C-alpha positions as CSV (number, residue, x, y, z in Angstrom):
1,X,3.6,1.4,-1.2
2,X,7.9,0.7,1.7
3,X,11.0,-1.0,2.8
4,X,11.8,-4.5,1.5
5,X,11.6,-7.1,4.3
6,X,12.7,-10.5,4.8
7,X,10.1,-12.9,3.7
8,X,8.8,-15.7,6.0
9,X,9.4,-19.1,4.2
10,X,11.3,-18.3,1.2
11,X,12.7,-14.8,0.5
12,X,12.8,-14.3,-3.0
13,X,14.3,-11.3,-4.7
14,X,11.9,-9.4,-7.2
15,X,13.7,-10.6,-10.2
16,X,14.3,-14.3,-9.0
17,X,12.2,-17.0,-10.1
18,X,10.0,-19.1,-7.6
19,X,10.3,-22.8,-7.5
20,X,7.1,-24.6,-8.4
21,X,6.0,-27.7,-6.4
22,X,2.6,-29.3,-5.3
23,X,3.0,-28.4,-1.8
24,X,3.7,-24.7,-2.5
25,X,1.9,-21.4,-3.1
26,X,3.5,-18.3,-4.5
27,X,2.6,-14.8,-3.4
28,X,3.6,-11.6,-5.1
29,X,2.8,-8.9,-2.7
30,X,3.3,-5.1,-2.2
31,X,5.3,-4.5,1.0
32,X,3.9,-3.6,4.3
33,X,2.2,-6.6,5.9
34,X,5.6,-8.3,6.5
35,X,7.2,-5.7,8.5
36,X,8.9,-6.7,11.8
37,X,9.1,-9.9,13.8
38,X,5.8,-12.0,14.0
39,X,4.1,-9.9,11.3
40,X,0.6,-10.6,10.3
41,X,1.9,-12.3,7.0
42,X,4.5,-14.4,9.0
43,X,1.9,-15.3,11.4
44,X,-0.7,-16.4,9.0
45,X,1.7,-18.0,6.6
46,X,2.9,-20.2,9.4
47,X,-0.7,-21.0,10.5
48,X,-1.7,-21.8,6.9
49,X,1.4,-24.1,6.4
50,X,0.4,-25.9,9.7
51,X,-3.1,-26.3,8.8
52,X,-2.6,-27.5,5.0
53,X,1.0,-28.5,4.8
54,X,1.4,-26.0,2.0
55,X,4.5,-23.7,2.1
56,X,4.4,-20.0,1.0
57,X,6.9,-18.7,-1.4
58,X,6.8,-14.8,-1.0
59,X,8.0,-12.3,-3.3
60,X,7.9,-8.7,-2.3
61,X,8.1,-5.5,-4.4
62,X,6.5,-2.0,-5.3
63,X,2.7,-2.1,-5.8
64,X,3.2,-1.2,-9.6
65,X,6.3,-3.4,-10.2
66,X,4.7,-6.6,-9.1
67,X,2.0,-6.1,-11.6
68,X,4.4,-5.2,-14.2
69,X,6.3,-8.6,-13.5
70,X,2.9,-10.4,-13.7
71,X,2.3,-8.9,-17.1
72,X,5.8,-9.9,-18.4
73,X,5.2,-13.5,-17.1
74,X,1.7,-13.6,-18.7
75,X,2.7,-16.5,-21.1
76,X,4.4,-18.4,-18.2
77,X,2.8,-17.4,-14.9
78,X,4.9,-17.9,-11.8
79,X,2.6,-16.7,-9.1
80,X,-0.6,-17.9,-7.7
81,X,-1.7,-15.0,-5.6
82,X,-1.3,-11.2,-6.0
83,X,-1.5,-8.7,-3.3
84,X,-1.3,-5.0,-4.3
85,X,-3.3,-1.8,-3.9
86,X,-5.5,0.2,-6.1
87,X,-5.3,1.2,-9.0
88,X,-2.9,-1.5,-9.8
89,X,-5.2,-4.3,-8.8
90,X,-7.8,-2.8,-11.2
91,X,-5.2,-2.7,-13.9
92,X,-4.3,-6.4,-13.4
93,X,-7.9,-7.4,-13.5
94,X,-8.5,-5.3,-16.7
95,X,-5.5,-6.9,-18.3
96,X,-6.9,-10.5,-17.5
97,X,-4.0,-11.1,-15.2
98,X,-6.3,-12.2,-12.6
99,X,-8.7,-15.3,-12.5
100,X,-12.3,-15.2,-11.8
101,X,-12.5,-16.3,-8.2
102,X,-14.8,-14.9,-5.4
103,X,-13.6,-15.9,-1.8
104,X,-15.8,-17.8,0.5
105,X,-16.1,-14.8,2.9
106,X,-17.0,-12.2,0.0
107,X,-20.5,-11.5,1.4
108,X,-18.8,-9.9,4.5
109,X,-16.3,-7.9,2.5
110,X,-17.5,-4.5,0.9
111,X,-15.9,-4.1,-2.4
112,X,-15.3,-7.8,-3.3
113,X,-15.6,-8.6,-6.8
114,X,-15.5,-11.7,-9.1
115,X,-11.6,-11.2,-9.5
116,X,-10.2,-9.6,-6.4
117,X,-11.3,-8.6,-2.8
118,X,-9.8,-6.2,-0.2
119,X,-7.4,-7.9,2.3
120,X,-6.5,-5.4,4.8
121,X,-7.9,-1.7,5.0
122,X,-5.5,1.2,5.1
123,X,-5.0,4.9,4.2
124,X,-2.8,7.2,2.6
125,X,-0.8,9.3,5.5
126,X,2.2,11.6,5.9
127,X,5.0,11.8,8.3
128,X,7.2,14.5,9.8
129,X,10.0,14.7,12.2
130,X,8.8,16.1,15.5
131,X,12.1,17.1,16.5
132,X,13.2,19.2,13.6
133,X,9.7,20.7,13.4
134,X,7.5,22.3,16.2
135,X,4.4,21.1,14.8
136,X,3.1,19.1,11.8
137,X,2.7,21.2,8.6
138,X,-0.8,22.4,8.9
139,X,-1.9,22.8,5.2
140,X,-0.7,21.8,1.7
141,X,0.3,25.3,1.0
142,X,2.7,25.3,4.0
143,X,4.7,22.5,2.4
144,X,5.6,24.9,-0.4
145,X,7.7,27.0,2.1
146,X,11.4,27.2,1.4
147,X,12.3,25.7,4.9
148,X,11.3,22.4,3.2
149,X,13.6,22.7,0.3
150,X,15.4,19.3,-0.1
151,X,13.8,18.2,3.1
152,X,10.6,16.7,1.5
153,X,10.2,13.8,-0.6
154,X,7.4,11.5,-1.6
155,X,7.5,8.2,-3.6
156,X,7.2,8.1,-7.3
157,X,3.6,7.8,-8.8
158,X,3.3,4.8,-11.0
159,X,6.1,2.9,-9.1
160,X,4.8,3.1,-5.6
161,X,1.1,2.9,-4.7
162,X,1.6,5.4,-1.9
163,X,3.1,7.7,-4.4
164,X,0.4,7.3,-6.7
165,X,-1.9,7.9,-3.9
166,X,-0.4,11.2,-3.2
167,X,-1.1,12.3,-6.8
168,X,-4.7,11.2,-6.3
169,X,-5.0,13.0,-3.0
170,X,-3.8,16.4,-4.5
171,X,-6.5,15.9,-7.3
172,X,-9.0,15.6,-4.4
173,X,-7.7,18.3,-2.0
174,X,-7.3,20.9,-4.8
175,X,-10.6,20.1,-6.6
176,X,-9.4,18.7,-9.7
177,X,-6.5,17.3,-12.0
178,X,-5.4,20.7,-13.4
179,X,-5.1,22.3,-9.8
180,X,-3.7,19.2,-8.2
181,X,-0.8,19.0,-11.2
182,X,-0.3,22.8,-10.7
183,X,0.5,22.2,-6.9
184,X,2.8,19.2,-7.6
185,X,4.6,21.3,-10.1
186,X,5.2,24.0,-7.4
187,X,6.1,21.4,-4.9
188,X,8.8,19.9,-7.0
189,X,11.0,22.8,-5.9
190,X,11.2,21.4,-2.5
191,X,11.2,17.6,-3.4
192,X,14.5,15.7,-3.1
193,X,13.5,13.6,-6.0
194,X,12.1,10.2,-7.2
195,X,11.8,7.2,-4.8
196,X,10.6,3.9,-5.8
197,X,10.0,2.8,-2.2
198,X,7.9,4.7,0.3
199,X,9.1,2.6,3.4
200,X,12.7,3.8,2.9
201,X,11.6,7.4,3.5
202,X,10.6,6.7,7.3
203,X,14.2,6.3,8.3
204,X,15.3,9.3,6.5
205,X,12.5,11.4,8.3
206,X,13.6,9.8,11.6
207,X,17.1,10.9,11.3
208,X,16.1,14.3,10.1
209,X,17.6,14.2,6.7
210,X,14.0,14.7,5.5
211,X,11.4,16.7,7.5
212,X,8.3,15.4,5.7
213,X,7.6,12.3,3.6
214,X,4.5,10.3,2.5
215,X,3.5,6.9,3.8
216,X,0.5,5.1,4.7
217,X,-1.3,4.6,8.1
218,X,-0.6,0.8,8.6
219,X,3.0,1.0,7.7
220,X,3.8,4.3,9.4
221,X,2.2,3.1,12.7
222,X,4.3,-0.1,12.6
223,X,7.4,1.8,12.0
224,X,7.1,4.3,14.7
225,X,8.4,2.2,17.5
226,X,11.7,1.9,15.5
227,X,11.6,5.6,14.4
228,X,10.8,7.5,17.4
229,X,11.0,10.9,15.8
230,X,8.3,10.0,13.4
231,X,4.9,11.3,13.8
232,X,1.8,11.3,11.3
233,X,-0.3,14.0,10.0
234,X,-2.5,15.0,7.1
235,X,-2.4,18.5,5.6
236,X,-5.5,20.6,5.3
237,X,-7.1,21.8,2.1
238,X,-8.1,25.4,1.4
239,X,-11.5,24.7,3.3
240,X,-9.6,23.4,6.3
241,X,-10.5,19.7,5.7
242,X,-8.0,17.0,6.4
243,X,-8.7,13.9,4.4
244,X,-7.2,10.5,3.6
245,X,-7.4,8.3,0.6
246,X,-8.6,4.9,1.5
247,X,-5.9,2.6,0.1
248,X,-6.5,-1.1,1.0
249,X,-4.2,-4.1,0.3
250,X,-6.3,-6.1,-2.2
251,X,-5.8,-9.8,-3.0
252,X,-6.6,-11.7,-6.3
253,X,-5.9,-15.2,-7.8
254,X,-3.4,-15.1,-10.6
255,X,-4.7,-16.3,-14.1
256,X,-3.0,-19.6,-14.9
257,X,-0.9,-19.8,-11.9
258,X,1.0,-22.9,-11.4
259,X,-0.7,-23.8,-8.1
260,X,-4.2,-22.2,-8.4
261,X,-5.9,-24.4,-6.0
262,X,-3.4,-23.6,-3.3
263,X,-3.8,-20.0,-4.1
264,X,-7.7,-20.3,-3.7
265,X,-7.0,-22.0,-0.2
266,X,-4.6,-19.3,0.9
267,X,-6.9,-16.4,-0.2
268,X,-9.7,-18.0,1.8
269,X,-7.5,-18.5,4.8
270,X,-6.3,-14.9,4.8
271,X,-9.9,-13.7,4.8
272,X,-11.3,-15.8,7.7
273,X,-12.7,-14.3,10.8
274,X,-9.7,-15.6,12.8
275,X,-6.9,-14.3,10.4
276,X,-8.7,-10.9,10.1
277,X,-9.1,-10.7,13.9
278,X,-5.3,-10.4,14.3
279,X,-4.3,-8.1,11.6
280,X,-4.4,-4.9,13.7
281,X,-2.6,-6.5,16.7
282,X,0.1,-7.9,14.5
283,X,0.7,-5.5,11.7
284,X,-1.5,-2.3,12.4
285,X,-3.8,-2.9,9.6
286,X,-7.5,-2.7,9.9
287,X,-9.9,-5.7,9.0
288,X,-12.0,-5.8,5.9
289,X,-14.7,-8.2,7.2
290,X,-17.8,-6.3,8.5
291,X,-18.2,-9.0,11.1
292,X,-14.7,-8.4,12.7
293,X,-14.1,-5.4,15.0
294,X,-10.7,-5.8,17.0
295,X,-10.4,-4.6,20.5
296,X,-6.6,-4.4,20.8
297,X,-4.6,-1.3,21.4
298,X,-3.2,-1.0,17.8
299,X,-6.7,-0.8,16.4
300,X,-7.7,1.7,18.8
301,X,-4.5,3.8,18.0
302,X,-5.5,3.5,14.4
303,X,-8.8,4.8,14.9
304,X,-7.6,7.6,17.1
305,X,-5.1,8.6,14.4
306,X,-7.8,9.1,12.0
307,X,-9.9,11.1,14.3
308,X,-11.0,14.3,12.5
309,X,-9.7,13.0,9.1
310,X,-12.3,12.3,6.4
311,X,-11.7,9.2,4.4
312,X,-12.7,9.0,0.8
313,X,-12.1,6.8,-2.3
314,X,-12.2,7.5,-6.1
315,X,-13.8,5.4,-8.7
316,X,-10.8,3.1,-9.2
317,X,-11.9,1.9,-12.4
318,X,-11.6,5.4,-13.8
319,X,-8.4,5.9,-12.1
320,X,-7.0,2.7,-13.8
321,X,-8.1,3.9,-17.2
322,X,-6.4,7.3,-16.9
323,X,-3.5,6.2,-14.8
324,X,-0.8,6.2,-17.6
325,X,-1.7,9.6,-18.9
326,X,-1.6,10.9,-15.4
327,X,1.6,9.6,-14.8
328,X,3.0,11.0,-18.0
329,X,1.5,14.4,-17.1
330,X,3.0,14.1,-13.6
331,X,6.4,13.5,-15.1
332,X,6.0,16.6,-17.4
333,X,5.0,18.9,-14.7
334,X,7.7,17.9,-12.3
335,X,10.4,17.7,-15.1
336,X,11.4,14.1,-13.9
337,X,11.0,12.5,-17.4
């Protein structure tokens, strides 16, 4: 699911190796929550270190890429905590890359399981350049128009969580996989090409190199101050319904991590009422606890953006089972093998 950002305490490239130490916890995370100065991650990692003395080593990458890395490190785990999005978190759980651990606040969090729990609520979104276009594209069909040729791009399913979400959203909006893949095959005539990072597309839309791209609500809202030409939209289906796939950040404890106890402490810390109460104000995300309702302007803006948009979620376990076959079919219909 975005643009790679500076980490708080120890910026590590995705291919680098964390340094193990008793007073350290290592987090592999999809990008988005570390965007900008005093982000929610930065704020909470600082507070966690102050409260516990445990420093946070942070490794950021694409939603699918960090799970791939965990899989490669199975015999020698180097992370303690994983944060990614569905269906990649389900894949990590199914492949036994996550340990059994239910956070202390699990009772207040819908969707929490024995191996992972939602961390920050979020939704698939789309963006457009409001200087190049007089209005947002109203429908999915409008995006097939020739004026969007080489002016439209979405991140690659299987590599980026947001790109995978686009594929799933077309299944939903067109009433099934066959119709969704048929549409994506047609849309490819306008698509610039693959992109492993969703976040990088925002600057391209802002500059007018692209007119339309995909994103997610939390990331796009946080980027709009620095990208003033970008606006959020959701295209309507044939029935006139605009819908947004719920795409939460989800957190889990890595199986066999070098500092599992520190990992447990960090997970519990990030899910406290205090931490969850600031996620919208600092990073435009929406809290997952049912006993937290922020009142800040960012939370209100996110709620307003979703007005008239129907949120939905698939059975993520089913999605995880068929994901590889669906990605292979996506490559075939878009001739991007």
